[in-house]
N, C-alpha and C positions, 0 to 999 in steps of 0.2 A: 310908369305905374307898376309897382311891385305887389303881386298878389299870389307869390309862389308858395306861401305857407299857410293858406287858409283852410286846409282840410280839417274837418270836424268842427268848424267855426260855430255851428249852431249848438253843439253840445257844450262849448266853452261858455256860452252866454245863457244857457238854459232854454233855448228856443226849441220848438218842436222838432223832432229828428226828421230829417230829409235825406235823400242820397246826397253824399258829399259834392258829387259833380254838379247836381242842381243847385245847391248852396253857393258854390263857387261861380257857376255862370251867372246867377242873380247877382252876386256881389260885383262881378266884372261888369255887367251890364249897368249897374247903378253908378259905379265909379266912372265909366266912360260917358254916361249921361251927364254927370256933374262936370267932368273935365271938358266936354264938348260944349256945354253951356257956358264955360269959362266963368263959373261962380266965384273963382278966386282970382280972376283976371287972366289975361293972356300969358303972363310970365309964370304962372303957378299952376300946379295940379294937385289933386287929392290922391292919397296913396294909403292903402291898408296893408299891414303886415302882421305876422304872428311872432311875438317874441319867443325864441327858442328856449330860453332859460325859464321864464314864467308862464309860458304858453298862453299868454294874454294877448288880445288884439290891441294893436297900435294904429292910431290914425296920424297920418302926417300930411302937412302942406310942403310940397317940394318946389323948389325953383327949377323950372324945366331945362333951362339952359346948362345949369351947372350941377344940378342933382343936390344941392344944398337943402337941408331940412330946415324951414324957417319956423315951423311950429310942430309940436308933437303932443298927443294926448294918449296915454298919460306921459308925463315928463320922465326923462331918464332917471332923475333922482327917485321918483316914485317906484319904477321898475327895480331899481337897486334896493330900495326899502322892502318891496314885496319879496324879493329874493332872499334878503337877510332874514326876514321874518320866517320864512320857510325852514330855515336853519335852525331855529330856536325849538 
């Protein structure tokens, strides 16, 4: 589970401001609960990361054994598109 870059997540999505540590703890707890319930099966887990270039949240479903990303929202091509649009 990668949650290392979630600082200021509420500001990114327009949620009410809360201390960054409180947001991060809540997100960590939610991700752990989803992963503990094995909603994606025994072999997969949910992961949230913050894209460094776009500063947008990314949701991933990752294969536990290998770390392979099997699904991602938004997709890589959408992240690249957003990055290119910022350059215009």
